[in-house]
mmCIF file as Biopython writes it, N, C-alpha, C and O atoms, coordinates in Angstrom:
data_model
#
loop_
_atom_site.group_PDB
_atom_site.id
_atom_site.type_symbol
_atom_site.label_atom_id
_atom_site.label_alt_id
_atom_site.label_comp_id
_atom_site.label_asym_id
_atom_site.label_entity_id
_atom_site.label_seq_id
_atom_site.pdbx_PDB_ins_code
_atom_site.Cartn_x
_atom_site.Cartn_y
_atom_site.Cartn_z
_atom_site.occupancy
_atom_site.B_iso_or_equiv
_atom_site.auth_seq_id
_atom_site.auth_asym_id
_atom_site.pdbx_PDB_model_num
ATOM 1   N N  . MET A ? 1  ? 18.725  -9.167 29.277  1.0 0.0 1  A 1 
ATOM 2   C CA . MET A ? 1  ? 18.002  -8.588 28.192  1.0 0.0 1  A 1 
ATOM 3   C C  . MET A ? 1  ? 16.830  -7.783 28.809  1.0 0.0 1  A 1 
ATOM 4   O O  . MET A ? 1  ? 16.330  -8.095 29.889  1.0 0.0 1  A 1 
ATOM 5   N N  . LEU A ? 2  ? 16.420  -6.725 28.057  1.0 0.0 2  A 1 
ATOM 6   C CA . LEU A ? 2  ? 15.372  -5.862 28.506  1.0 0.0 2  A 1 
ATOM 7   C C  . LEU A ? 2  ? 13.976  -6.518 28.324  1.0 0.0 2  A 1 
ATOM 8   O O  . LEU A ? 2  ? 13.647  -7.011 27.245  1.0 0.0 2  A 1 
ATOM 9   N N  . ASP A ? 3  ? 13.194  -6.508 29.375  1.0 0.0 3  A 1 
ATOM 10  C CA . ASP A ? 3  ? 11.855  -7.085 29.328  1.0 0.0 3  A 1 
ATOM 11  C C  . ASP A ? 3  ? 10.892  -6.059 28.763  1.0 0.0 3  A 1 
ATOM 12  O O  . ASP A ? 3  ? 10.673  -5.025 29.394  1.0 0.0 3  A 1 
ATOM 13  N N  . THR A ? 4  ? 10.311  -6.302 27.603  1.0 0.0 4  A 1 
ATOM 14  C CA . THR A ? 4  ? 9.450   -5.350 26.939  1.0 0.0 4  A 1 
ATOM 15  C C  . THR A ? 4  ? 7.959   -5.748 26.993  1.0 0.0 4  A 1 
ATOM 16  O O  . THR A ? 4  ? 7.137   -5.181 26.272  1.0 0.0 4  A 1 
ATOM 17  N N  . THR A ? 5  ? 7.629   -6.701 27.831  1.0 0.0 5  A 1 
ATOM 18  C CA . THR A ? 5  ? 6.221   -7.146 27.952  1.0 0.0 5  A 1 
ATOM 19  C C  . THR A ? 5  ? 5.437   -6.039 28.689  1.0 0.0 5  A 1 
ATOM 20  O O  . THR A ? 5  ? 5.986   -5.344 29.544  1.0 0.0 5  A 1 
ATOM 21  N N  . ARG A ? 6  ? 4.167   -5.892 28.350  1.0 0.0 6  A 1 
ATOM 22  C CA . ARG A ? 6  ? 3.335   -4.852 28.947  1.0 0.0 6  A 1 
ATOM 23  C C  . ARG A ? 6  ? 2.434   -5.504 29.978  1.0 0.0 6  A 1 
ATOM 24  O O  . ARG A ? 6  ? 1.281   -5.809 29.677  1.0 0.0 6  A 1 
ATOM 25  N N  . THR A ? 7  ? 2.920   -5.720 31.161  1.0 0.0 7  A 1 
ATOM 26  C CA . THR A ? 7  ? 2.120   -6.340 32.173  1.0 0.0 7  A 1 
ATOM 27  C C  . THR A ? 7  ? 1.274   -5.305 32.888  1.0 0.0 7  A 1 
ATOM 28  O O  . THR A ? 7  ? 1.802   -4.306 33.375  1.0 0.0 7  A 1 
ATOM 29  N N  . GLY A ? 8  ? -0.014  -5.524 32.958  1.0 0.0 8  A 1 
ATOM 30  C CA . GLY A ? 8  ? -0.882  -4.651 33.696  1.0 0.0 8  A 1 
ATOM 31  C C  . GLY A ? 8  ? -1.257  -3.408 32.926  1.0 0.0 8  A 1 
ATOM 32  O O  . GLY A ? 8  ? -2.048  -2.617 33.440  1.0 0.0 8  A 1 
ATOM 33  N N  . ALA A ? 9  ? -0.754  -3.182 31.748  1.0 0.0 9  A 1 
ATOM 34  C CA . ALA A ? 9  ? -1.082  -2.011 30.949  1.0 0.0 9  A 1 
ATOM 35  C C  . ALA A ? 9  ? -2.328  -2.282 30.146  1.0 0.0 9  A 1 
ATOM 36  O O  . ALA A ? 9  ? -2.404  -3.275 29.422  1.0 0.0 9  A 1 
ATOM 37  N N  . ALA A ? 10 ? -3.288  -1.423 30.265  1.0 0.0 10 A 1 
ATOM 38  C CA . ALA A ? 10 ? -4.541  -1.587 29.445  1.0 0.0 10 A 1 
ATOM 39  C C  . ALA A ? 10 ? -4.312  -1.048 28.053  1.0 0.0 10 A 1 
ATOM 40  O O  . ALA A ? 10 ? -3.591  -0.062 27.897  1.0 0.0 10 A 1 
ATOM 41  N N  . PRO A ? 11 ? -4.902  -1.658 27.025  1.0 0.0 11 A 1 
ATOM 42  C CA . PRO A ? 11 ? -4.772  -1.089 25.681  1.0 0.0 11 A 1 
ATOM 43  C C  . PRO A ? 11 ? -5.493  0.250  25.595  1.0 0.0 11 A 1 
ATOM 44  O O  . PRO A ? 11 ? -6.464  0.476  26.317  1.0 0.0 11 A 1 
ATOM 45  N N  . PRO A ? 12 ? -5.033  1.134  24.725  1.0 0.0 12 A 1 
ATOM 46  C CA . PRO A ? 12 ? -5.692  2.416  24.599  1.0 0.0 12 A 1 
ATOM 47  C C  . PRO A ? 12 ? -7.095  2.260  24.110  1.0 0.0 12 A 1 
ATOM 48  O O  . PRO A ? 12 ? -7.392  1.374  23.309  1.0 0.0 12 A 1 
ATOM 49  N N  . GLU A ? 13 ? -7.995  3.148  24.603  1.0 0.0 13 A 1 
ATOM 50  C CA . GLU A ? 13 ? -9.406  3.031  24.210  1.0 0.0 13 A 1 
ATOM 51  C C  . GLU A ? 13 ? -9.596  3.406  22.758  1.0 0.0 13 A 1 
ATOM 52  O O  . GLU A ? 13 ? -8.894  4.272  22.235  1.0 0.0 13 A 1 
ATOM 53  N N  . GLY A ? 14 ? -10.545 2.754  22.104  1.0 0.0 14 A 1 
ATOM 54  C CA . GLY A ? 14 ? -10.838 3.046  20.735  1.0 0.0 14 A 1 
ATOM 55  C C  . GLY A ? 14 ? -9.942  2.334  19.736  1.0 0.0 14 A 1 
ATOM 56  O O  . GLY A ? 14 ? -10.070 2.559  18.532  1.0 0.0 14 A 1 
ATOM 57  N N  . ASP A ? 15 ? -9.063  1.504  20.190  1.0 0.0 15 A 1 
ATOM 58  C CA . ASP A ? 15 ? -8.109  0.811  19.300  1.0 0.0 15 A 1 
ATOM 59  C C  . ASP A ? 15 ? -8.533  -0.648 19.253  1.0 0.0 15 A 1 
ATOM 60  O O  . ASP A ? 15 ? -8.099  -1.448 20.082  1.0 0.0 15 A 1 
ATOM 61  N N  . GLU A ? 16 ? -9.392  -1.007 18.273  1.0 0.0 16 A 1 
ATOM 62  C CA . GLU A ? 16 ? -9.900  -2.379 18.197  1.0 0.0 16 A 1 
ATOM 63  C C  . GLU A ? 16 ? -8.962  -3.288 17.414  1.0 0.0 16 A 1 
ATOM 64  O O  . GLU A ? 16 ? -9.217  -4.491 17.359  1.0 0.0 16 A 1 
ATOM 65  N N  . HIS A ? 17 ? -7.916  -2.795 16.820  1.0 0.0 17 A 1 
ATOM 66  C CA . HIS A ? 17 ? -6.990  -3.557 16.017  1.0 0.0 17 A 1 
ATOM 67  C C  . HIS A ? 17 ? -7.661  -4.324 14.881  1.0 0.0 17 A 1 
ATOM 68  O O  . HIS A ? 17 ? -7.503  -5.535 14.727  1.0 0.0 17 A 1 
ATOM 69  N N  . GLU A ? 18 ? -8.432  -3.543 14.078  1.0 0.0 18 A 1 
ATOM 70  C CA . GLU A ? 18 ? -9.103  -4.163 12.921  1.0 0.0 18 A 1 
ATOM 71  C C  . GLU A ? 18 ? -8.071  -4.557 11.899  1.0 0.0 18 A 1 
ATOM 72  O O  . GLU A ? 18 ? -7.142  -3.795 11.631  1.0 0.0 18 A 1 
ATOM 73  N N  . PRO A ? 19 ? -8.214  -5.731 11.321  1.0 0.0 19 A 1 
ATOM 74  C CA . PRO A ? 19 ? -7.260  -6.152 10.233  1.0 0.0 19 A 1 
ATOM 75  C C  . PRO A ? 19 ? -7.439  -5.266 9.012   1.0 0.0 19 A 1 
ATOM 76  O O  . PRO A ? 19 ? -8.557  -5.022 8.560   1.0 0.0 19 A 1 
ATOM 77  N N  . ARG A ? 20 ? -6.313  -4.787 8.485   1.0 0.0 20 A 1 
ATOM 78  C CA . ARG A ? 20 ? -6.396  -3.941 7.270   1.0 0.0 20 A 1 
ATOM 79  C C  . ARG A ? 20 ? -6.081  -4.809 6.079   1.0 0.0 20 A 1 
ATOM 80  O O  . ARG A ? 20 ? -5.084  -5.530 6.055   1.0 0.0 20 A 1 
ATOM 81  N N  . GLY A ? 21 ? -6.944  -4.726 5.099   1.0 0.0 21 A 1 
ATOM 82  C CA . GLY A ? 21 ? -6.824  -5.592 3.942   1.0 0.0 21 A 1 
ATOM 83  C C  . GLY A ? 21 ? -6.120  -4.949 2.773   1.0 0.0 21 A 1 
ATOM 84  O O  . GLY A ? 21 ? -5.411  -3.954 2.918   1.0 0.0 21 A 1 
ATOM 85  N N  . CYS A ? 22 ? -6.327  -5.531 1.621   1.0 0.0 22 A 1 
ATOM 86  C CA . CYS A ? 22 ? -5.652  -5.100 0.413   1.0 0.0 22 A 1 
ATOM 87  C C  . CYS A ? 22 ? -6.089  -3.703 -0.034  1.0 0.0 22 A 1 
ATOM 88  O O  . CYS A ? 22 ? -5.288  -2.949 -0.586  1.0 0.0 22 A 1 
ATOM 89  N N  . LEU A ? 23 ? -7.344  -3.360 0.200   1.0 0.0 23 A 1 
ATOM 90  C CA . LEU A ? 23 ? -7.828  -2.057 -0.250  1.0 0.0 23 A 1 
ATOM 91  C C  . LEU A ? 23 ? -7.118  -0.933 0.525   1.0 0.0 23 A 1 
ATOM 92  O O  . LEU A ? 23 ? -6.890  0.142  -0.028  1.0 0.0 23 A 1 
ATOM 93  N N  . PHE A ? 24 ? -6.766  -1.172 1.802   1.0 0.0 24 A 1 
ATOM 94  C CA . PHE A ? 24 ? -6.060  -0.156 2.560   1.0 0.0 24 A 1 
ATOM 95  C C  . PHE A ? 24 ? -4.655  0.027  1.974   1.0 0.0 24 A 1 
ATOM 96  O O  . PHE A ? 24 ? -4.168  1.153  1.868   1.0 0.0 24 A 1 
ATOM 97  N N  . ALA A ? 25 ? -4.001  -1.084 1.594   1.0 0.0 25 A 1 
ATOM 98  C CA . ALA A ? 25 ? -2.656  -0.996 1.015   1.0 0.0 25 A 1 
ATOM 99  C C  . ALA A ? 25 ? -2.679  -0.289 -0.334  1.0 0.0 25 A 1 
ATOM 100 O O  . ALA A ? 25 ? -1.755  0.456  -0.658  1.0 0.0 25 A 1 
ATOM 101 N N  . LEU A ? 26 ? -3.722  -0.514 -1.118  1.0 0.0 26 A 1 
ATOM 102 C CA . LEU A ? 26 ? -3.844  0.115  -2.428  1.0 0.0 26 A 1 
ATOM 103 C C  . LEU A ? 26 ? -4.155  1.636  -2.327  1.0 0.0 26 A 1 
ATOM 104 O O  . LEU A ? 26 ? -3.935  2.383  -3.281  1.0 0.0 26 A 1 
ATOM 105 N N  . SER A ? 27 ? -4.659  2.066  -1.178  1.0 0.0 27 A 1 
ATOM 106 C CA . SER A ? 27 ? -4.985  3.473  -1.050  1.0 0.0 27 A 1 
ATOM 107 C C  . SER A ? 27 ? -3.831  4.329  -0.600  1.0 0.0 27 A 1 
ATOM 108 O O  . SER A ? 27 ? -4.011  5.524  -0.362  1.0 0.0 27 A 1 
ATOM 109 N N  . GLN A ? 28 ? -2.656  3.760  -0.478  1.0 0.0 28 A 1 
ATOM 110 C CA . GLN A ? 28 ? -1.504  4.553  -0.027  1.0 0.0 28 A 1 
ATOM 111 C C  . GLN A ? 28 ? -0.971  5.346  -1.209  1.0 0.0 28 A 1 
ATOM 112 O O  . GLN A ? 28 ? -0.820  4.784  -2.294  1.0 0.0 28 A 1 
ATOM 113 N N  . PRO A ? 29 ? -0.681  6.629  -1.040  1.0 0.0 29 A 1 
ATOM 114 C CA . PRO A ? 29 ? -0.241  7.461  -2.164  1.0 0.0 29 A 1 
ATOM 115 C C  . PRO A ? 29 ? 1.073   6.992  -2.844  1.0 0.0 29 A 1 
ATOM 116 O O  . PRO A ? 29 ? 1.134   7.055  -4.072  1.0 0.0 29 A 1 
ATOM 117 N N  . PRO A ? 30 ? 2.106   6.536  -2.145  1.0 0.0 30 A 1 
ATOM 118 C CA . PRO A ? 30 ? 3.311   6.071  -2.872  1.0 0.0 30 A 1 
ATOM 119 C C  . PRO A ? 30 ? 3.036   4.882  -3.796  1.0 0.0 30 A 1 
ATOM 120 O O  . PRO A ? 30 ? 3.579   4.788  -4.897  1.0 0.0 30 A 1 
ATOM 121 N N  . LEU A ? 31 ? 2.174   3.975  -3.313  1.0 0.0 31 A 1 
ATOM 122 C CA . LEU A ? 31 ? 1.854   2.826  -4.154  1.0 0.0 31 A 1 
ATOM 123 C C  . LEU A ? 31 ? 1.031   3.240  -5.336  1.0 0.0 31 A 1 
ATOM 124 O O  . LEU A ? 31 ? 1.219   2.706  -6.430  1.0 0.0 31 A 1 
ATOM 125 N N  . MET A ? 32 ? 0.110   4.188  -5.156  1.0 0.0 32 A 1 
ATOM 126 C CA . MET A ? 32 ? -0.719  4.615  -6.279  1.0 0.0 32 A 1 
ATOM 127 C C  . MET A ? 32 ? 0.139   5.364  -7.294  1.0 0.0 32 A 1 
ATOM 128 O O  . MET A ? 32 ? -0.080  5.219  -8.496  1.0 0.0 32 A 1 
ATOM 129 N N  . ILE A ? 33 ? 1.116   6.164  -6.841  1.0 0.0 33 A 1 
ATOM 130 C CA . ILE A ? 33 ? 2.015   6.869  -7.811  1.0 0.0 33 A 1 
ATOM 131 C C  . ILE A ? 33 ? 2.831   5.822  -8.595  1.0 0.0 33 A 1 
ATOM 132 O O  . ILE A ? 33 ? 2.981   5.937  -9.811  1.0 0.0 33 A 1 
ATOM 133 N N  . PHE A ? 34 ? 3.345   4.823  -7.907  1.0 0.0 34 A 1 
ATOM 134 C CA . PHE A ? 34 ? 4.129   3.755  -8.551  1.0 0.0 34 A 1 
ATOM 135 C C  . PHE A ? 34 ? 3.295   3.019  -9.581  1.0 0.0 34 A 1 
ATOM 136 O O  . PHE A ? 34 ? 3.758   2.785  -10.697 1.0 0.0 34 A 1 
ATOM 137 N N  . LEU A ? 35 ? 2.068   2.648  -9.224  1.0 0.0 35 A 1 
ATOM 138 C CA . LEU A ? 35 ? 1.185   1.927  -10.161 1.0 0.0 35 A 1 
ATOM 139 C C  . LEU A ? 35 ? 0.822   2.827  -11.354 1.0 0.0 35 A 1 
ATOM 140 O O  . LEU A ? 35 ? 0.716   2.336  -12.478 1.0 0.0 35 A 1 
ATOM 141 N N  . ALA A ? 36 ? 0.633   4.113  -11.132 1.0 0.0 36 A 1 
ATOM 142 C CA . ALA A ? 36 ? 0.332   5.020  -12.215 1.0 0.0 36 A 1 
ATOM 143 C C  . ALA A ? 36 ? 1.474   5.137  -13.174 1.0 0.0 36 A 1 
ATOM 144 O O  . ALA A ? 36 ? 1.255   5.183  -14.385 1.0 0.0 36 A 1 
ATOM 145 N N  . VAL A ? 37 ? 2.696   5.189  -12.677 1.0 0.0 37 A 1 
ATOM 146 C CA . VAL A ? 37 ? 3.898   5.263  -13.512 1.0 0.0 37 A 1 
ATOM 147 C C  . VAL A ? 37 ? 4.004   3.978  -14.358 1.0 0.0 37 A 1 
ATOM 148 O O  . VAL A ? 37 ? 4.215   4.047  -15.569 1.0 0.0 37 A 1 
ATOM 149 N N  . ILE A ? 38 ? 3.858   2.824  -13.721 1.0 0.0 38 A 1 
ATOM 150 C CA . ILE A ? 38 ? 3.968   1.563  -14.421 1.0 0.0 38 A 1 
ATOM 151 C C  . ILE A ? 38 ? 2.877   1.446  -15.465 1.0 0.0 38 A 1 
ATOM 152 O O  . ILE A ? 38 ? 3.148   0.989  -16.576 1.0 0.0 38 A 1 
ATOM 153 N N  . GLY A ? 39 ? 1.630   1.848  -15.145 1.0 0.0 39 A 1 
ATOM 154 C CA . GLY A ? 39 ? 0.533   1.827  -16.085 1.0 0.0 39 A 1 
ATOM 155 C C  . GLY A ? 39 ? 0.789   2.756  -17.285 1.0 0.0 39 A 1 
ATOM 156 O O  . GLY A ? 39 ? 0.464   2.424  -18.425 1.0 0.0 39 A 1 
ATOM 157 N N  . THR A ? 40 ? 1.373   3.917  -17.000 1.0 0.0 40 A 1 
ATOM 158 C CA . THR A ? 40 ? 1.700   4.829  -18.123 1.0 0.0 40 A 1 
ATOM 159 C C  . THR A ? 40 ? 2.752   4.271  -19.012 1.0 0.0 40 A 1 
ATOM 160 O O  . THR A ? 40 ? 2.675   4.444  -20.228 1.0 0.0 40 A 1 
ATOM 161 N N  . LEU A ? 41 ? 3.750   3.597  -18.461 1.0 0.0 41 A 1 
ATOM 162 C CA . LEU A ? 41 ? 4.780   2.944  -19.297 1.0 0.0 41 A 1 
ATOM 163 C C  . LEU A ? 41 ? 4.211   1.858  -20.161 1.0 0.0 41 A 1 
ATOM 164 O O  . LEU A ? 41 ? 4.579   1.716  -21.328 1.0 0.0 41 A 1 
ATOM 165 N N  . PHE A ? 42 ? 3.284   1.066  -19.571 1.0 0.0 42 A 1 
ATOM 166 C CA . PHE A ? 42 ? 2.622   0.014  -20.360 1.0 0.0 42 A 1 
ATOM 167 C C  . PHE A ? 42 ? 1.768   0.626  -21.490 1.0 0.0 42 A 1 
ATOM 168 O O  . PHE A ? 42 ? 1.757   0.118  -22.611 1.0 0.0 42 A 1 
ATOM 169 N N  . LEU A ? 43 ? 1.059   1.718  -21.180 1.0 0.0 43 A 1 
ATOM 170 C CA . LEU A ? 43 ? 0.256   2.395  -22.198 1.0 0.0 43 A 1 
ATOM 171 C C  . LEU A ? 43 ? 1.107   2.944  -23.320 1.0 0.0 43 A 1 
ATOM 172 O O  . LEU A ? 43 ? 0.757   2.806  -24.492 1.0 0.0 43 A 1 
ATOM 173 N N  . MET A ? 44 ? 2.222   3.565  -22.975 1.0 0.0 44 A 1 
ATOM 174 C CA . MET A ? 44 ? 3.107   4.099  -23.997 1.0 0.0 44 A 1 
ATOM 175 C C  . MET A ? 44 ? 3.715   2.998  -24.851 1.0 0.0 44 A 1 
ATOM 176 O O  . MET A ? 44 ? 3.883   3.170  -26.058 1.0 0.0 44 A 1 
ATOM 177 N N  . ALA A ? 45 ? 4.047   1.869  -24.235 1.0 0.0 45 A 1 
ATOM 178 C CA . ALA A ? 45 ? 4.605   0.741  -25.018 1.0 0.0 45 A 1 
ATOM 179 C C  . ALA A ? 45 ? 3.542   0.198  -25.939 1.0 0.0 45 A 1 
ATOM 180 O O  . ALA A ? 45 ? 3.834   -0.118 -27.092 1.0 0.0 45 A 1 
ATOM 181 N N  . ALA A ? 46 ? 2.302   0.077  -25.461 1.0 0.0 46 A 1 
ATOM 182 C CA . ALA A ? 46 ? 1.205   -0.462 -26.289 1.0 0.0 46 A 1 
ATOM 183 C C  . ALA A ? 46 ? 0.943   0.484  -27.454 1.0 0.0 46 A 1 
ATOM 184 O O  . ALA A ? 46 ? 0.791   0.029  -28.587 1.0 0.0 46 A 1 
ATOM 185 N N  . LEU A ? 47 ? 0.886   1.782  -27.203 1.0 0.0 47 A 1 
ATOM 186 C CA . LEU A ? 47 ? 0.623   2.730  -28.303 1.0 0.0 47 A 1 
ATOM 187 C C  . LEU A ? 47 ? 1.782   2.722  -29.288 1.0 0.0 47 A 1 
ATOM 188 O O  . LEU A ? 47 ? 1.568   2.842  -30.494 1.0 0.0 47 A 1 
ATOM 189 N N  . HIS A ? 48 ? 2.968   2.588  -28.804 1.0 0.0 48 A 1 
ATOM 190 C CA . HIS A ? 48 ? 4.140   2.506  -29.698 1.0 0.0 48 A 1 
ATOM 191 C C  . HIS A ? 48 ? 4.046   1.314  -30.623 1.0 0.0 48 A 1 
ATOM 192 O O  . HIS A ? 48 ? 4.305   1.416  -31.822 1.0 0.0 48 A 1 
ATOM 193 N N  . ASP A ? 49 ? 3.671   0.175  -30.050 1.0 0.0 49 A 1 
ATOM 194 C CA . ASP A ? 49 ? 3.517   -1.040 -30.870 1.0 0.0 49 A 1 
ATOM 195 C C  . ASP A ? 49 ? 2.401   -0.927 -31.890 1.0 0.0 49 A 1 
ATOM 196 O O  . ASP A ? 49 ? 2.528   -1.391 -33.024 1.0 0.0 49 A 1 
ATOM 197 N N  . LEU A ? 50 ? 1.278   -0.290 -31.466 1.0 0.0 50 A 1 
ATOM 198 C CA . LEU A ? 50 ? 0.123   -0.232 -32.356 1.0 0.0 50 A 1 
ATOM 199 C C  . LEU A ? 50 ? 0.310   0.796  -33.477 1.0 0.0 50 A 1 
ATOM 200 O O  . LEU A ? 50 ? -0.079  0.554  -34.620 1.0 0.0 50 A 1 
ATOM 201 N N  . LEU A ? 51 ? 0.902   1.930  -33.144 1.0 0.0 51 A 1 
ATOM 202 C CA . LEU A ? 51 ? 0.893   3.034  -34.076 1.0 0.0 51 A 1 
ATOM 203 C C  . LEU A ? 51 ? 2.214   3.142  -34.888 1.0 0.0 51 A 1 
ATOM 204 O O  . LEU A ? 51 ? 2.186   3.567  -36.043 1.0 0.0 51 A 1 
ATOM 205 N N  . LEU A ? 52 ? 3.335   2.770  -34.307 1.0 0.0 52 A 1 
ATOM 206 C CA . LEU A ? 52 ? 4.605   3.024  -34.953 1.0 0.0 52 A 1 
ATOM 207 C C  . LEU A ? 52 ? 5.267   1.827  -35.535 1.0 0.0 52 A 1 
ATOM 208 O O  . LEU A ? 52 ? 6.175   1.971  -36.353 1.0 0.0 52 A 1 
ATOM 209 N N  . LEU A ? 53 ? 4.855   0.637  -35.150 1.0 0.0 53 A 1 
ATOM 210 C CA . LEU A ? 53 ? 5.529   -0.572 -35.704 1.0 0.0 53 A 1 
ATOM 211 C C  . LEU A ? 53 ? 4.642   -1.241 -36.750 1.0 0.0 53 A 1 
ATOM 212 O O  . LEU A ? 53 ? 5.026   -2.260 -37.325 1.0 0.0 53 A 1 
#
């Protein structure tokens, strides 16, 4: 099997490997578009229930 360990290799400078939390995940454009579509569907359903039924 191929040995993929990095022996003797220094990590690149400036890469502190900070943990990324939930706010980073929420800032991604595909997720924001998905949440906007779901929110719009909920809003349309709520308005339909309030105004038409």
